C-alpha positions in Angstrom: 0.4 0.0 0.1 2.7 2.8 0.8 4.7 1.5 -2.3 1.7 2.4 -4.3 1.1 5.8 -3.2 4.4 6.7 -3.6 4.3 5.9 -7.3 1.3 8.3 -7.2 3.5 11.2 -5.8 6.2 10.4 -7.7 5.1 11.8 -11.5 1.9 12.6 -12.7 0.2 11.3 -15.8 0.8 12.4 -19.1 -2.6 13.5 -19.1 -2.1 15.8 -16.1 1.4 17.2 -17.2 -0.2 18.7 -20.2 -3.2 20.1 -18.4 -1.0 21.3 -16.0 0.9 23.1 -18.4 -2.2 24.4 -20.8 -3.2 26.0 -17.4 0.1 27.9 -16.7 0.0 29.0 -20.9 -3.4 30.1 -20.2 -2.8 32.0 -17.2 0.3 33.6 -19.0 -1.9 34.5 -22.1 -4.4 35.9 -19.5 -1.6 38.1 -17.9 -0.1 39.5 -21.3 -3.6 40.5 -22.5 -4.3 42.2 -19.0 -1.1 44.3 -19.6 -1.7 44.8 -23.4 -5.7 46.3 -22.6 -3.9 47.9 -19.5 -1.2 49.7 -21.9 -3.9 50.6 -24.6 -6.5 51.5 -22.4 -3.5 54.1 -20.8 -2.9 55.6 -24.4 -6.3 56.4 -24.9 -7.0 58.1 -22.4 -4.7 60.6 -22.0 -6.0 64.0 -21.0 -6.4 67.3 -23.2 -4.7 70.6 -22.3 -6.1 74.0 -22.9 -5.0 77.5 -22.1 -6.2 78.4 -18.5 -7.2 81.6 -16.6 -4.9 83.5 -14.0 -5.5 82.1 -10.6 -7.4 86.0 -10.0 -10.2 85.4 -12.6 -10.9 81.7 -11.3 -11.5 83.0 -8.0 -14.0 85.4 -8.8 -15.9 83.9 -11.2 -16.1 80.9 -8.3 -17.8 82.9 -6.2 -21.0 83.1 -8.6 -21.2 86.8 -8.7 -24.6 88.4 -9.9 -24.0 89.6 -13.5 -23.9 93.6 -13.8 -27.6 95.0 -14.4 -28.6 94.4 -18.6 -26.6 91.4 -18.5 -26.4 87.3 -17.8 -23.1 85.4 -16.5 -22.7 81.6 -18.5 -20.8 79.1 -16.9 -19.9 76.3 -19.2 -18.3 73.3 -17.9 -17.4 69.9 -18.8 -16.8 67.0 -16.3 -17.4 63.6 -18.0 -15.3 60.4 -17.6 -16.0 60.0 -21.8 -13.8 61.6 -23.9 -11.0 62.7 -21.8 -8.3 63.5 -24.6 -11.2 65.2 -26.7 -10.7 69.0 -27.3 -14.0 70.8 -28.0 -14.9 73.8 -29.6 -17.8 76.2 -27.8 -19.2 79.3 -29.5 -22.0 81.7 -28.1 -23.8 83.2 -30.9 -21.0 82.4 -33.4 -18.2 83.8 -31.4 -15.5 81.8 -30.5 -15.8 81.1 -26.4 -12.9 78.4 -26.4 -11.9 74.7 -27.0 -12.7 72.6 -23.6 -11.2 70.3 -22.2 -12.6 67.5 -19.3 -12.6 68.9 -15.6 -12.3 73.0 -17.3 -14.8 75.6 -17.2 -15.7 79.2 -19.1 -17.3 81.8 -17.5 -18.7 85.1 -19.3 -21.3 87.4 -19.3 -24.1 87.9 -22.3 -26.4 90.3 -23.4 -29.4 89.7 -20.8 -33.3 89.3 -21.4 -32.5 87.5 -25.4 -32.1 84.2 -26.9 -28.3 83.2 -27.3 -26.7 80.1 -29.6 -24.6 77.9 -27.9 -22.6 75.5 -30.2 -20.3 72.9 -29.9 -18.6 70.0 -32.5 -19.9 66.9 -32.7 -19.1 64.1 -35.2 -21.0 65.2 -38.0 -22.3 68.2 -37.3 -22.5 71.7 -34.6 -24.6 70.6 -32.1 -26.9 74.0 -31.1 -28.4 74.7 -28.1 -30.8 78.1 -27.6 -31.1 79.3 -24.3 -33.6 82.5 -23.6 -31.1 84.4 -20.5 -32.8 86.8 -18.1 -30.3 89.8 -16.7 -29.2 89.1 -13.3 -28.9 85.6 -13.5 -26.7 82.7 -14.3 -26.9 80.0 -16.4 -25.0 76.6 -16.1 -24.3 74.6 -19.7 -22.8 71.0 -19.2 -20.9 69.6 -21.9 -20.9 66.3 -22.3 -19.1 63.6 -24.4 -20.9 61.0 -26.1 -19.3 58.0 -28.5 -19.8 58.5 -32.2 -18.7 56.1 -34.9 -15.5 58.1 -35.7 -14.9 60.2 -32.8 -16.8 61.5 -30.0 -19.4 64.0 -30.6 -20.3 66.4 -27.9 -23.9 67.9 -26.6 -25.2 70.6 -24.6 -27.6 71.0 -21.9 -28.9 73.4 -19.6 -28.3 72.2 -15.5 -30.1 73.9 -12.7 -28.1 76.2 -11.0 -27.6 74.1 -7.4 -25.7 71.0 -9.6 -23.7 73.8 -11.6 -22.2 75.2 -9.1 -20.9 72.2 -7.0 -19.7 70.7 -10.9 -18.0 74.2 -11.0 -16.3 74.5 -7.7 -14.3 71.5 -8.4 -13.1 72.1 -11.9 -10.6 74.9 -13.5 -10.6 78.1 -15.7 -9.7 77.9 -18.9 -8.6 80.9 -20.7 -11.4 82.1 -23.4 -11.3 82.7 -27.5 -8.9 79.7 -28.3 -11.2 77.6 -30.9 -9.3 75.3 -33.4 -11.5 76.8 -36.8 
């Protein structure tokens, strides 16, 4: 009985050795695949950078001041997980506000008591949002990136003031006036 047990411990059968080798090779392939996917994600998820505003302007904008008479304040921001490597132009009434990147916002004033068109790049055509502004109010417009066929597209939405303030408080302010086209 002891002799039989010793024989079984000495060498696994050829069939068990082949199965054991396949498992080890499978684990190796899985680790290599995992490392390759991690490297690809790291390359594809790089962050875009845009020119930033000076500290004094940022501090003032983040106090959310009441706009001067006859004007409305506009915060346009982007804070999304998707499209971190993309920069997208933002336009107000055909004038360049700037090129957005993830975790940035813009602040500007526009004439109050009238409709304004906010535009951003999308995959195939501009994406417009019309907003009727009131003098003395601040508006918060969120730019979000969505997956497209070839590149990510962007969309704009008005968000409630409390939500906009909360999000803008954690973002950096980009310098106005630089668009790619």
